[in-house]
C-alpha positions as CSV (number, residue, x, y, z in Angstrom):
1,T,0.1,0.0,0.0
2,A,1.3,3.5,-0.9
3,T,0.2,6.4,1.3
4,I,0.8,10.1,0.6
5,L,2.8,11.4,3.6
6,Y,4.3,15.0,3.0
7,A,3.5,17.2,0.1
8,L,4.5,20.7,-1.3
9,G,3.0,23.3,1.0
10,D,2.3,21.1,4.0
11,P,2.9,23.2,7.2
12,L,5.7,22.4,9.5
13,R,4.3,24.3,12.6
14,A,0.9,24.7,14.1
15,A,0.8,28.4,13.5
16,T,1.1,27.9,9.7
17,A,-2.3,27.7,8.0
18,D,-3.3,24.5,6.1
19,F,-2.3,24.5,2.5
20,K,-5.0,25.9,0.2
21,N,-3.2,24.9,-3.0
22,D,-4.5,27.8,-5.0
23,G,-1.5,30.0,-5.3
24,T,-2.4,32.3,-2.4
25,D,-0.5,30.5,0.4
26,I,2.1,32.4,2.4
27,D,4.7,31.6,5.1
28,W,6.7,29.4,2.8
29,D,9.7,29.3,5.2
30,N,7.5,26.9,7.3
31,R,6.0,24.7,4.6
32,A,7.3,21.8,2.5
33,G,9.2,23.0,-0.4
34,D,8.8,21.9,-4.1
35,H,10.2,19.1,-6.2
36,H,10.9,16.6,-3.5
37,D,14.1,14.7,-4.6
38,G,16.8,12.8,-2.6
39,M,15.9,11.8,0.9
40,E,17.4,10.1,3.9
41,W,16.1,8.5,7.1
42,F,17.4,9.4,10.6
43,G,15.8,7.4,13.5
44,L,14.5,8.8,16.7
45,S,14.1,6.7,19.9
46,S,10.8,7.1,21.9
47,T,12.5,9.9,24.0
48,G,13.6,11.8,21.0
49,T,17.2,11.0,20.9
50,P,19.1,9.8,17.7
51,S,18.7,6.0,17.1
52,V,20.1,3.7,14.4
53,T,17.4,1.1,15.3
54,A,14.2,3.0,15.6
55,V,11.6,1.9,13.1
56,D,8.5,3.8,14.0
57,R,9.7,7.2,14.5
58,G,12.3,9.3,12.7
59,L,13.3,12.3,10.6
60,L,13.2,12.5,6.9
61,A,15.8,14.9,5.4
62,V,14.3,15.8,2.0
63,N,15.7,17.8,-0.9
64,H,13.6,20.4,-2.7
65,E,15.3,20.6,-6.0
66,A,13.5,23.1,-8.1
67,T,10.0,24.2,-9.1
68,T,7.6,23.6,-12.0
69,D,8.1,26.6,-14.2
70,E,7.5,27.9,-17.7
71,T,9.3,31.2,-18.9
72,R,10.7,32.0,-15.4
73,A,7.6,31.8,-13.1
74,S,7.1,28.9,-10.8
75,F,3.5,28.9,-11.9
76,F,1.7,26.4,-9.6
77,I,2.5,28.4,-6.5
78,H,1.3,31.7,-7.8
79,A,-2.4,32.4,-8.0
80,D,-2.5,33.5,-11.7
81,G,0.7,31.5,-12.8
82,G,3.1,34.3,-11.9
83,T,5.0,36.9,-13.9
84,A,7.1,35.8,-16.8
85,T,8.5,39.2,-17.8
86,L,11.2,41.2,-16.1
87,P,11.4,42.7,-13.6
88,R,9.6,40.1,-11.5
89,P,7.6,41.0,-8.4
90,A,9.6,40.6,-5.1
91,A,6.7,38.7,-3.5
92,E,6.8,36.1,-6.2
93,I,10.5,35.7,-5.9
94,D,10.4,35.4,-2.2
95,K,8.1,32.4,-2.6
96,E,10.5,30.8,-5.0
97,L,13.5,31.4,-2.8
98,A,11.8,29.6,0.0
99,I,10.5,26.6,-2.0
100,H,14.1,25.6,-2.9
101,G,16.3,24.0,-0.3
102,I,15.8,21.1,2.1
103,S,13.2,20.0,4.7
104,V,13.7,18.0,7.8
105,V,10.5,16.7,9.0
106,E,9.5,14.3,11.8
107,V,7.5,11.2,10.7
108,K,5.8,8.7,13.0
109,K,4.0,5.4,12.8
110,T,0.8,5.0,14.9
111,G,-0.6,1.4,14.6
112,S,-0.1,0.6,10.9
113,S,-0.4,4.2,9.8
114,W,2.4,6.7,9.1
115,A,2.0,10.5,9.2
116,Y,4.2,13.5,9.4
117,V,4.3,15.4,12.8
118,K,3.1,18.9,11.9
119,D,4.4,20.7,14.9
120,S,7.5,18.7,15.8
121,A,10.4,20.6,17.5
122,F,12.6,18.8,15.1
123,N,11.0,20.3,11.9
124,F,13.0,22.9,10.0
125,R,13.5,24.3,6.5
126,V,16.7,25.5,4.7
127,T,16.0,28.1,2.0
128,Q,17.9,30.5,-0.2
129,N,18.2,33.0,2.7
130,T,19.8,30.6,5.2
131,E,23.3,31.2,6.1
132,I,25.7,28.3,5.5
133,E,29.4,27.9,6.3
134,L,32.2,27.2,3.8
135,S,34.8,24.7,4.7
136,G,37.9,22.9,3.1
137,P,40.2,24.7,0.8
138,L,37.6,27.3,-0.3
139,R,37.1,28.7,3.2
140,G,38.8,32.1,3.4
141,N,40.1,31.9,-0.1
142,A,39.9,34.9,-2.4
143,L,37.5,33.0,-4.7
144,A,34.9,33.0,-1.9
145,I,34.9,36.7,-1.1
146,T,31.5,38.5,-1.5
147,K,29.6,41.5,-0.3
148,F,27.8,39.1,2.2
149,S,31.1,37.4,3.3
150,P,34.1,39.7,2.9
151,T,36.1,37.0,4.7
152,G,35.0,34.2,2.3
153,T,33.8,31.9,5.1
154,S,30.1,31.7,4.5
155,T,27.2,32.0,1.9
156,R,23.5,31.7,1.9
157,G,21.4,28.9,0.6
158,T,21.7,25.4,-0.8
159,L,20.4,25.4,-4.4
160,N,18.9,22.8,-6.8
161,N,19.4,20.0,-4.4
162,C,19.2,16.6,-6.1
163,G,20.9,13.4,-4.7
164,T,21.8,12.8,-1.1
165,G,24.1,10.8,1.2
166,K,24.2,9.7,4.7
167,T,27.6,9.8,6.5
168,P,28.9,7.0,8.8
169,W,28.7,9.4,11.6
170,G,24.9,10.0,11.0
171,S,24.7,13.4,9.3
172,F,22.9,14.3,6.0
173,L,24.7,15.2,2.8
174,T,22.8,17.0,-0.1
175,G,24.2,17.6,-3.6
176,E,23.8,20.9,-5.4
177,E,23.1,20.1,-9.1
178,N,22.0,22.7,-11.7
179,W,22.8,25.8,-9.6
180,F,24.6,27.9,-12.4
181,G,21.3,28.6,-14.3
182,Y,19.9,30.7,-11.4
183,F,22.5,33.4,-12.0
184,F,22.5,36.3,-14.4
185,R,25.6,37.8,-16.1
186,A,25.6,41.1,-17.9
187,G,26.5,41.1,-21.6
188,N,29.6,43.2,-21.1
189,D,30.8,41.3,-18.0
190,D,33.9,39.6,-19.8
191,T,35.2,43.1,-20.6
192,V,34.4,44.5,-17.2
193,R,36.4,41.5,-15.7
194,G,39.3,42.4,-18.0
195,N,38.8,38.9,-19.6
196,D,40.7,37.4,-16.7
197,K,40.7,33.7,-15.9
198,S,37.4,33.9,-14.1
199,V,35.8,34.3,-17.6
200,I,37.3,30.9,-18.5
201,A,35.7,29.3,-15.4
202,L,32.4,31.0,-15.9
203,K,32.0,29.8,-19.4
204,R,33.1,26.2,-18.4
205,Y,30.2,26.3,-16.0
206,G,27.6,27.5,-18.3
207,R,27.6,31.2,-17.5
208,A,28.7,33.1,-20.6
209,A,28.4,36.8,-20.6
210,G,24.8,37.8,-21.3
211,A,23.4,34.6,-19.9
212,A,19.8,35.0,-18.7
213,S,18.9,33.4,-15.4
214,R,16.3,30.7,-14.9
215,H,13.8,32.7,-12.8
216,G,15.0,36.4,-12.9
217,W,15.5,36.5,-9.2
218,E,18.1,39.3,-9.6
219,S,15.3,41.5,-10.9
220,G,13.3,41.7,-7.6
221,G,14.8,45.0,-6.5
222,A,17.8,46.4,-4.7
223,D,17.7,44.3,-1.6
224,D,20.7,42.1,-1.1
225,R,18.7,38.9,-1.3
226,F,17.9,39.7,-4.9
227,M,21.2,41.3,-6.0
228,R,23.3,38.2,-5.1
229,W,21.8,36.5,-8.1
230,N,23.6,38.9,-10.4
231,N,27.1,37.3,-10.8
232,S,28.5,40.3,-12.8
233,K,31.4,42.4,-11.6
234,S,29.6,45.6,-10.6
235,G,31.7,47.0,-7.8
236,V,35.0,48.7,-7.7
237,S,36.8,46.6,-5.2
238,V,39.8,44.4,-6.3
239,D,38.7,41.4,-4.2
240,G,34.9,41.4,-4.9
241,S,33.9,42.4,-1.4
242,D,31.3,45.0,-2.8
243,D,29.4,42.8,-5.3
244,Y,28.6,39.2,-6.1
245,R,31.1,38.5,-8.9
246,N,32.3,35.4,-6.8
247,E,28.9,34.3,-5.6
248,M,28.8,31.4,-8.0
249,N,31.9,30.0,-6.4
250,A,30.1,29.2,-3.3
251,Q,27.4,27.0,-5.1
252,G,27.8,23.5,-6.5
253,Y,29.0,21.4,-3.5
254,I,28.0,18.6,-1.2
255,V,26.5,20.3,1.9
256,E,26.4,18.6,5.3
257,F,23.6,19.2,7.8
258,D,23.0,17.6,11.3
259,P,19.3,16.7,10.9
260,Y,18.8,16.3,14.7
261,T,20.1,19.8,15.5
262,K,18.4,22.6,13.6
263,T,20.5,25.3,15.3
264,K,23.7,24.0,13.6
265,K,24.7,25.7,10.4
266,G,25.1,23.6,7.3
267,V,28.5,23.3,5.9
268,K,29.6,23.2,2.2
269,R,32.5,20.7,1.9
270,S,34.6,22.2,-0.8
271,Y,37.2,19.5,-1.0
272,L,34.6,17.2,-2.6
273,G,34.6,19.5,-5.7
274,R,32.4,21.8,-7.3
275,F,30.1,20.6,-10.1
276,A,26.6,19.4,-10.8
277,H,26.3,17.1,-7.8
278,E,24.0,14.2,-7.5
279,S,24.4,11.8,-4.6
280,A,27.4,11.1,-2.4
281,A,28.0,7.4,-1.7
282,F,30.5,6.2,1.0
283,G,32.6,3.1,0.4
284,K,32.5,0.6,3.2
285,P,34.0,2.2,6.3
286,V,37.0,0.2,7.6
287,A,38.5,1.0,11.0
288,G,42.0,2.3,10.6
289,Q,41.6,3.1,6.9
290,P,40.5,6.3,5.0
291,L,36.9,6.9,3.9
292,A,36.0,7.1,0.2
293,V,33.1,9.2,-1.2
294,Y,31.9,8.6,-4.8
295,M,30.2,11.3,-6.9
296,G,29.0,12.0,-10.4
297,D,28.6,15.3,-12.4
298,D,25.2,15.3,-13.9
299,A,25.8,16.9,-17.2
300,R,26.4,15.7,-20.7
301,N,30.2,14.7,-21.2
302,E,31.2,15.3,-17.6
303,Y,33.1,13.2,-15.1
304,I,33.0,10.7,-12.2
305,Y,34.9,11.5,-9.0
306,K,36.1,10.1,-5.8
307,F,37.3,11.8,-2.5
308,V,39.5,9.9,-0.1
309,S,39.8,11.3,3.4
310,A,43.2,12.1,5.0
311,A,41.9,10.8,8.4
312,N,41.4,7.2,9.1
313,W,38.1,5.9,10.2
314,A,37.5,5.4,13.9
315,E,34.5,3.4,15.0
316,A,34.1,5.8,18.0
317,D,33.0,8.5,15.4
318,A,29.9,6.5,14.5
319,N,27.8,8.2,17.3
320,P,29.7,11.5,17.9
321,S,28.5,14.3,20.1
322,D,29.1,16.8,17.4
323,R,28.3,15.5,13.8
324,I,29.4,18.7,12.0
325,A,32.8,18.6,13.8
326,T,33.2,15.0,12.8
327,G,32.3,15.9,9.1
328,S,35.2,18.4,9.4
329,K,37.6,15.7,10.5
330,Y,36.8,13.4,7.5
331,L,35.7,15.8,4.7
332,D,37.9,18.8,4.9
333,Q,41.3,17.2,4.2
334,G,42.1,14.5,1.7
335,K,42.6,13.8,-2.0
336,L,40.1,14.4,-4.9
337,Y,40.3,12.0,-7.9
338,V,38.6,11.8,-11.2
339,A,38.0,8.6,-13.2
340,K,39.5,7.3,-16.5
341,F,37.9,4.3,-18.0
342,N,40.1,2.3,-20.4
343,A,39.0,0.1,-23.4
344,D,40.2,-3.1,-21.7
345,G,37.8,-2.9,-18.7
346,S,40.4,-1.3,-16.4
347,G,40.5,2.3,-15.0
348,Q,42.4,4.8,-13.0
349,W,41.7,7.4,-10.3
350,V,43.7,10.4,-11.2
351,E,44.5,12.9,-8.4
352,L,43.4,16.5,-8.9
353,S,46.0,18.5,-7.1
354,M,48.9,20.9,-7.6
355,S,51.2,18.0,-7.3
356,N,49.9,16.6,-10.5
357,T,51.8,18.4,-13.3
358,A,48.9,17.9,-15.8
359,V,46.9,20.1,-13.5
360,R,49.5,22.5,-12.4
361,D,50.8,23.2,-15.9
362,Y,47.4,23.1,-17.7
363,A,47.4,25.5,-20.6
364,G,43.7,26.0,-20.6
365,Y,43.5,27.5,-17.2
366,P,46.1,28.6,-14.7
367,F,45.3,27.0,-11.3
368,A,46.5,28.9,-8.3
369,D,46.1,26.4,-5.5
370,Q,44.0,23.5,-4.2
371,A,40.9,25.9,-3.6
372,D,41.0,26.8,-7.3
373,I,41.0,23.1,-8.3
374,C,38.1,22.4,-6.0
375,V,36.1,25.4,-7.2
376,N,36.9,24.7,-10.9
377,T,36.9,20.9,-10.7
378,R,35.6,20.5,-14.2
379,L,38.6,22.3,-15.6
380,A,40.9,20.1,-13.5
381,G,39.2,17.0,-15.0
382,D,39.8,18.4,-18.6
383,A,43.4,18.9,-17.7
384,V,44.0,15.2,-16.9
385,G,42.0,13.9,-19.7
386,A,39.3,12.2,-17.7
387,T,36.7,10.1,-19.5
388,K,33.5,12.1,-20.5
389,M,30.5,10.2,-19.4
390,D,26.8,10.0,-20.4
391,R,25.5,12.2,-17.5
392,P,26.5,10.6,-14.3
393,E,23.4,10.7,-12.0
394,W,23.2,9.0,-8.6
395,C,25.7,6.5,-7.3
396,S,25.5,3.8,-4.7
397,V,27.6,1.1,-3.1
398,N,26.6,-2.6,-3.1
399,P,26.7,-3.6,0.6
400,K,27.4,-7.2,-0.3
401,N,30.7,-6.7,-2.2
402,G,31.5,-2.9,-2.0
403,E,31.2,-2.4,-5.8
404,V,30.2,1.1,-6.9
405,Y,27.2,1.7,-9.2
406,F,26.7,4.9,-11.4
407,A,23.5,5.7,-13.2
408,L,24.4,7.2,-16.6
409,T,21.0,8.5,-17.4
410,N,21.4,9.5,-21.1
411,N,23.4,11.7,-23.5
412,S,22.1,13.4,-26.7
413,N,25.6,14.4,-27.5
414,R,26.9,11.0,-28.7
415,R,27.4,10.6,-32.4
416,V,29.3,8.1,-34.6
417,E,30.7,11.0,-36.5
418,P,30.8,13.9,-34.2
419,A,30.5,17.5,-35.7
420,A,33.8,19.3,-35.8
421,G,34.5,21.7,-33.0
422,G,31.2,20.9,-31.1
423,S,30.2,19.2,-27.9
424,Q,29.5,15.9,-29.6
425,L,31.5,12.7,-28.7
426,A,32.1,9.4,-30.4
427,P,31.1,6.4,-28.3
428,D,33.7,4.8,-26.2
429,S,34.0,1.6,-24.1
430,A,32.3,3.0,-21.0
431,N,29.7,4.9,-23.0
432,P,29.4,2.7,-26.1
433,R,26.0,3.2,-27.5
434,V,24.8,5.5,-30.3
435,Y,21.5,4.9,-31.9
436,T,18.1,6.5,-32.9
437,D,15.2,6.1,-30.6
438,I,11.8,6.8,-32.1
439,K,9.3,8.2,-29.6
440,G,5.6,8.0,-30.6
441,A,5.0,8.2,-34.3
442,S,7.9,10.2,-35.6
443,S,10.0,11.9,-32.9
444,S,13.6,10.9,-33.2
445,Q,16.0,10.9,-30.3
446,V,19.6,10.5,-31.2
447,G,22.7,9.6,-29.0
448,N,22.2,7.4,-26.0
449,P,18.6,8.4,-25.1
450,N,17.9,5.5,-22.6
451,G,21.1,5.4,-20.6
452,H,23.0,2.6,-18.7
453,I,24.2,1.7,-15.3
454,L,27.9,1.3,-14.9
455,R,29.7,-0.4,-12.0
456,L,33.2,-0.6,-10.8
457,K,35.4,-2.7,-8.5
458,E,38.2,-1.1,-6.6
459,G,41.7,-2.6,-7.0
460,T,44.3,-3.1,-4.3
461,G,43.8,-0.7,-1.4
462,G,40.0,-0.7,-1.3
463,N,38.9,2.9,-0.6
464,T,42.3,4.2,-1.3
465,A,42.8,2.3,-4.6
466,T,44.0,4.2,-7.7
467,T,43.0,1.5,-10.1
468,F,39.7,-0.4,-10.7
469,T,37.9,-2.7,-13.1
470,W,34.5,-2.0,-14.6
471,D,31.6,-3.2,-16.6
472,I,28.1,-2.1,-17.5
473,Y,25.5,-3.8,-15.2
474,V,22.5,-3.0,-17.4
475,F,21.7,-1.0,-20.5
476,A,18.4,0.6,-20.3
477,A,16.3,0.2,-23.5
478,E,12.7,-0.8,-24.6
479,A,12.2,-4.5,-24.8
480,S,11.4,-4.2,-28.5
481,A,14.8,-2.5,-29.4
482,A,17.4,-4.5,-31.4
483,T,19.2,-6.9,-29.0
484,G,22.5,-6.6,-30.8
485,T,22.8,-2.9,-30.9
486,V,20.4,-1.2,-28.4
487,N,18.9,-3.8,-26.0
488,L,22.2,-5.2,-25.0
489,S,20.9,-6.5,-21.7
490,N,18.0,-8.4,-23.3
491,L,15.4,-6.7,-21.2
492,T,11.8,-7.9,-21.3
493,G,8.5,-6.0,-21.1
494,D,8.6,-6.4,-17.2
495,Q,12.1,-4.9,-17.0
496,D,12.6,-2.4,-19.7
497,M,13.3,1.2,-18.7
498,S,14.7,4.5,-19.9
499,S,17.0,7.2,-18.2
500,P,18.0,5.5,-14.9
501,D,18.5,8.3,-12.4
502,G,17.9,7.5,-8.7
503,L,20.0,4.6,-7.5
504,V,20.1,3.2,-4.0
505,F,21.0,-0.1,-2.4
506,S,18.8,-1.1,0.5
507,P,21.0,-1.8,3.6
508,S,18.4,-4.3,4.9
509,T,17.7,-6.4,1.8
510,G,20.5,-5.6,-0.6
511,I,18.0,-4.7,-3.3
512,C,19.2,-2.0,-5.7
513,W,16.4,0.4,-6.3
514,I,16.4,2.1,-9.8
515,Q,14.3,5.1,-10.4
516,T,13.8,6.9,-13.8
517,D,13.6,10.5,-15.0
518,D,12.6,9.8,-18.5
519,G,11.5,11.7,-21.5
520,A,12.3,9.0,-24.1
521,Y,9.9,6.2,-23.2
522,T,7.0,8.3,-21.7
523,D,4.9,7.6,-24.8
524,V,4.6,4.0,-23.5
525,T,4.9,4.3,-19.7
526,N,5.3,6.9,-17.0
527,C,8.5,7.2,-14.9
528,M,9.1,4.1,-12.7
529,M,11.1,2.4,-10.0
530,L,12.6,-1.1,-10.4
531,A,14.0,-3.6,-8.0
532,A,17.3,-5.2,-8.9
533,L,19.5,-8.0,-7.5
534,P,22.7,-7.4,-9.5
535,G,25.7,-9.7,-9.6
536,Q,29.2,-8.5,-9.7
537,V,31.7,-6.9,-12.1
538,G,32.8,-9.5,-14.7
539,D,29.8,-11.7,-14.5
540,G,29.1,-11.1,-18.2
541,A,31.1,-10.9,-21.3
542,K,32.8,-8.5,-23.7
543,K,30.8,-7.3,-26.7
544,T,32.1,-5.5,-29.7
545,L,29.7,-2.9,-31.4
546,S,30.3,-1.8,-34.9
547,Y,29.1,1.4,-36.4
548,S,29.1,2.5,-40.0
549,R,30.8,5.8,-41.1
550,S,30.7,7.7,-44.2
551,T,34.5,7.9,-44.2
552,G,37.3,6.0,-42.4
553,G,35.6,2.6,-42.5
554,A,33.6,1.2,-39.6
555,L,34.0,2.3,-36.0
556,T,34.3,-0.6,-33.5
557,V,33.8,-0.3,-29.8
558,D,34.6,-2.9,-27.2
559,T,32.4,-2.9,-24.1
560,Y,31.7,-5.1,-21.2
561,V,28.1,-6.2,-20.5
562,G,26.9,-7.8,-17.2
563,K,25.0,-11.0,-17.3
564,T,21.4,-10.7,-18.6
565,P,19.1,-10.1,-15.6
566,A,16.6,-12.9,-15.0
567,A,13.0,-12.2,-14.4
568,N,13.5,-12.4,-10.6
569,E,16.6,-10.3,-10.6
570,L,15.3,-7.2,-12.2
571,K,11.6,-6.2,-12.3
572,R,9.3,-3.2,-12.2
573,F,8.0,-2.2,-8.8
574,L,6.0,1.0,-9.2
575,V,5.0,3.4,-11.9
576,G,4.3,7.1,-11.1
577,P,1.7,9.7,-12.2
578,K,1.8,11.5,-15.4
579,D,4.8,13.8,-16.1
580,C,6.5,13.0,-12.8
581,E,10.0,11.8,-11.9
582,I,10.4,9.1,-9.4
583,T,13.2,9.9,-7.1
584,G,14.5,9.6,-3.5
585,V,14.6,6.3,-1.5
586,A,14.8,5.9,2.3
587,E,13.7,3.1,4.5
588,T,13.3,2.1,8.1
589,P,16.1,-0.1,9.5
590,D,13.8,-3.1,9.4
591,G,13.0,-2.6,5.7
592,K,9.2,-2.5,6.4
593,A,8.6,1.1,5.4
594,L,9.9,2.5,2.1
595,F,9.8,6.3,1.6
596,I,9.8,7.5,-2.1
597,N,9.5,10.9,-3.7
598,I,7.1,11.8,-6.5
599,Q,8.6,15.0,-8.2
600,H,6.7,17.4,-10.4
601,P,3.7,15.4,-11.5
602,G,1.7,17.3,-14.1
603,E,4.9,19.2,-15.3
604,G,3.7,19.1,-18.9
605,T,0.9,21.5,-17.9
606,A,1.1,24.8,-19.8
607,M,1.1,28.0,-17.8
608,A,-1.7,29.3,-19.8
609,N,-4.0,26.5,-18.4
610,I,-3.4,27.3,-14.8
611,G,-7.0,28.3,-14.3
612,D,-8.5,25.2,-15.8
613,P,-7.7,21.9,-13.8
614,A,-9.3,19.9,-16.6
615,K,-6.2,20.8,-18.7
616,Y,-3.6,19.8,-16.1
617,T,-1.7,16.8,-17.3
618,S,-2.0,15.4,-13.7
619,Q,-4.0,16.3,-10.6
620,W,-1.9,14.1,-8.3
621,P,-2.1,13.8,-5.3
622,S,-5.5,15.5,-5.0
623,N,-7.0,12.8,-7.2
624,A,-5.6,10.3,-4.8
625,G,-7.5,11.9,-2.0
626,Y,-4.8,14.0,-0.5
627,G,-5.2,17.7,0.3
628,A,-7.0,20.8,-1.0
629,G,-7.2,22.1,-4.6
630,K,-6.4,20.3,-7.9
631,R,-3.0,21.7,-8.7
632,P,-0.4,18.9,-8.8
633,R,2.2,18.7,-5.9
634,S,5.5,17.0,-5.4
635,A,5.1,14.6,-2.5
636,T,6.8,11.9,-0.3
637,I,4.8,8.7,-0.2
638,V,5.5,5.7,2.2
639,I,5.0,2.2,1.0
640,T,4.3,-0.7,3.4
641,K,3.5,-4.3,2.9
642,N,0.0,-5.3,3.7
643,D,1.2,-8.3,5.7
644,G,3.6,-6.2,7.6
645,D,6.7,-8.0,6.3
646,V,9.9,-6.6,4.9
647,I,9.5,-5.0,1.4
648,G,11.0,-7.1,-1.3
649,R,11.2,-10.3,0.7
């Protein structure tokens, strides 16, 4: 049974009015934000203390990634759909600043029913106005100096939060994904900056001069909460202490929070790199050895990373008195690596530091220090020739054998014959498919529209290994696609999928939960979640793909395909509402309650139809009996087994 638990607009305190869902609601600092995404469970004992064994009371830390929008306005939260032209009203922007960020909310089981606790003392929100500390190499560095923080030690907000992680010491990690699109740059900003190296970095992160922002938040007025979204050099200071030319340098990190202590500031862990973060997955902690954190950069042709702590893991830190201080111990010093995947099924972790001459002497960008590397991690990956991947989304570690799985969701930039000078890439061993997928009657999707899941096995040294072996666990595809070129994993109609995104191993059952954020297969089915029991790296075989070219003869690519999943090893578990993404998985320690997020149902609704619910592409969850109004809402659901047993058993 699936029950709706916590939806956009739900109040987090008794003094906040019930959600009307008509665009007139206020007090968004004390309501559930929008676009529920990654999520983690943190248990509470009956007396309200942290517990790793509690199964009927706990906290859910929930990402609120973005909002359903069309031409700037987040239209479902504004009465008339909002203002699409600039300047935008401050009152609309304030709503949107508040619905991004994270929630921590108490949930409790009474009898067999789950509900969120509306006025729990644990409940809190983090929005774009919340102060957050900077740590690691960036803290106090010139790249972090802004009008808000002339010392370069703090910033505001955590933005576009997607995947999550849970540390071995019991804190919450959230990844900042597509943050750069929220900032504006003036058309003459390159010249104003003197075409210095910051221009190179800004362009590498998608902010060319003249780049418009996603929501126009910078247009709300002269108040600082709006001006910070203008990333142009507008002041006269040398260091940036009188404007927000460096503001983007404080976005794009893994951010740590103590979910049990809302008075503790969150901390951006800069040593883990700055890019379009998804989840952060820890390798198996081993006493006396460093910790490893695995991460992906979710953009076409970007990279896979690993951070290895300088400190060795101590079991005494599993239940510390200060979780944020413990995070500083393990996440503020270490080594950052990027992955290279070889054609023979091997790979290397390449260190990104000033001791690597390829980084230090890179002609494309003059790195100054480790902070510069951590802020401009993509450029450091370019410097060492890391393997460009098909959009690395979530990653997770198999608790049975420690192997690391990465969801490579899709890539429209793969071509057999890439256009000269563009962003297109030829297929390679780790990203081997290029094909045309037909959606509906005629829509052609070219590249790798369906994605795949790659896995790697660390070499000697475990968490500290600098070599690994890899293969592809499963190629997503329609069951009817050609088995020799597209459906390489021989998926059936009960297993087929497109664009794997969320990826989490259950600590209780070992099931690998796979969630999709798909646009290629939605003419057949909505986004879904599958249950998998994968094997191990090397359980399949090498396969050679051959592509015809107009010149130069055939292109052949060797890849490594895991064994074909049997019917009881990979199967569909749920299908979501229309126009949604299935994302976020958390569970109670006994595996009997599974929490899942349904993001942006009804996203395909046109803003012009805001006044006509009959034209919404979805009315979920109101059509499932939850809450007022008919406007669709992102929401957390809880799934329980009717016989009370473990889900998946």
